[in-house]
C-alpha positions in Angstrom: 76.7 -107.6 -20.4 74.2 -107.5 -23.4 72.1 -104.3 -23.7 68.8 -105.2 -25.9 67.4 -102.9 -28.5 63.8 -102.3 -27.5 61.2 -103.9 -29.7 59.6 -100.1 -30.7 61.7 -98.5 -32.4 61.5 -96.8 -35.9 63.9 -97.6 -39.2 64.9 -94.8 -40.8 67.9 -95.2 -42.8 69.8 -98.0 -44.6 72.9 -98.5 -46.3 75.7 -100.9 -47.5 79.5 -100.8 -46.7 82.0 -102.8 -47.7 84.7 -104.4 -45.3 87.9 -103.1 -45.8 91.3 -105.3 -45.6 93.1 -103.2 -43.0 89.4 -103.6 -40.7 91.2 -106.6 -39.8 93.4 -107.3 -37.0 96.3 -109.5 -35.8 93.8 -112.1 -35.2 92.4 -112.2 -38.5 88.8 -110.3 -38.2 87.2 -107.4 -37.8 88.9 -105.7 -34.8 85.9 -104.7 -32.5 86.8 -101.3 -32.5 86.0 -101.1 -36.3 82.2 -102.2 -35.4 81.7 -98.7 -33.9 83.5 -97.0 -37.0 80.9 -98.8 -39.2 77.6 -97.6 -36.9 79.4 -94.2 -36.4 79.7 -94.2 -40.5 75.5 -95.4 -40.6 74.4 -92.4 -38.3 76.7 -90.1 -40.1 74.9 -90.9 -43.2 71.7 -90.4 -41.7 71.8 -87.3 -40.1 73.3 -86.2 -43.6 70.3 -87.7 -45.4 68.1 -85.3 -43.2 69.8 -82.8 -44.6 72.3 -81.6 -41.8 75.8 -81.4 -41.9 78.4 -83.3 -39.3 80.6 -80.4 -39.3 80.8 -78.3 -36.8 78.8 -75.3 -36.3 76.8 -73.4 -33.2 74.6 -77.0 -32.3 75.1 -80.0 -33.1 74.0 -83.6 -32.2 76.9 -85.2 -30.2 77.3 -88.9 -29.5 76.8 -89.0 -25.6 77.6 -93.1 -25.1 76.9 -96.5 -27.2 77.2 -100.1 -27.2 77.7 -103.2 -29.4 76.9 -106.4 -28.8 78.9 -108.6 -31.0 77.1 -111.7 -32.4 79.3 -112.8 -35.4 83.3 -112.3 -36.6 83.9 -110.8 -39.7 86.4 -111.0 -42.3 87.5 -109.4 -45.2 86.1 -109.3 -47.8 82.4 -108.9 -47.5 79.7 -106.4 -47.2 77.3 -105.0 -44.6 73.8 -103.9 -44.9 73.5 -101.5 -41.6 70.4 -100.5 -40.3 69.6 -97.7 -38.4 66.4 -96.7 -36.0 65.7 -94.6 -33.8 64.3 -95.3 -30.4 62.2 -92.7 -28.1 62.2 -89.1 -28.2 63.6 -87.0 -25.3 64.2 -83.5 -24.2 67.0 -82.8 -25.9 68.6 -86.5 -26.5 67.6 -89.6 -28.4 68.3 -93.5 -29.1 70.0 -94.3 -32.1 70.2 -98.1 -33.1 72.0 -100.0 -35.4 72.0 -103.6 -36.8 74.7 -104.8 -38.8 74.9 -107.8 -41.2 76.5 -109.4 -44.5 74.6 -108.9 -47.7 75.2 -112.9 -47.9 73.2 -113.4 -44.8 70.8 -110.4 -44.0 69.3 -112.2 -41.3 71.7 -113.0 -39.1 73.0 -110.2 -37.1 76.9 -109.9 -37.0 76.5 -107.4 -34.5 73.4 -105.0 -32.8 74.2 -101.3 -31.1 73.0 -98.1 -30.4 74.3 -94.5 -29.1 72.4 -92.1 -27.2 72.8 -88.6 -29.3 72.4 -85.4 -27.5 71.3 -82.1 -29.3 74.1 -79.6 -27.5 75.0 -75.8 -27.7 78.5 -76.4 -29.1 79.9 -73.0 -27.4 78.6 -73.7 -23.9 78.9 -77.7 -23.8 75.4 -77.7 -22.9 72.3 -80.2 -23.8 69.4 -77.8 -25.7 66.1 -78.9 -26.5 65.7 -80.2 -30.0 65.0 -77.4 -32.5 61.7 -77.4 -34.1 63.6 -78.3 -37.3 64.9 -81.5 -36.4 62.3 -82.7 -34.7 59.9 -82.4 -37.6 62.6 -84.8 -38.9 62.6 -87.3 -36.4 59.2 -87.8 -36.1 
């Protein structure tokens, strides 16, 4: 099942990341699970670029679910361009999307994925409405 990312989205971050030798599996290509790690790193760098720490505190942005559509096998060596976008902002959730392409083929998607992020009170484990200081940076 393929989940498409929406046309209506806001570009918020871009980064490059090398494909590491250890990212490959016995089949000689980047293991599918590693694509999720690439997307995770893109989200972490975006969140820290907003001035927030990903280290646990009293409240934080946590991933609720995720998906990845694989379009191309990746192998070492290589370098990726990861672009992060956000979709509609809900009361306490936000869809974050990531596109992934090789720097040598920036218009050819290797993978496209996303995650639903939720603002959570870490003590109670319950979602909270976005604080104003976060909303102002998201909008």
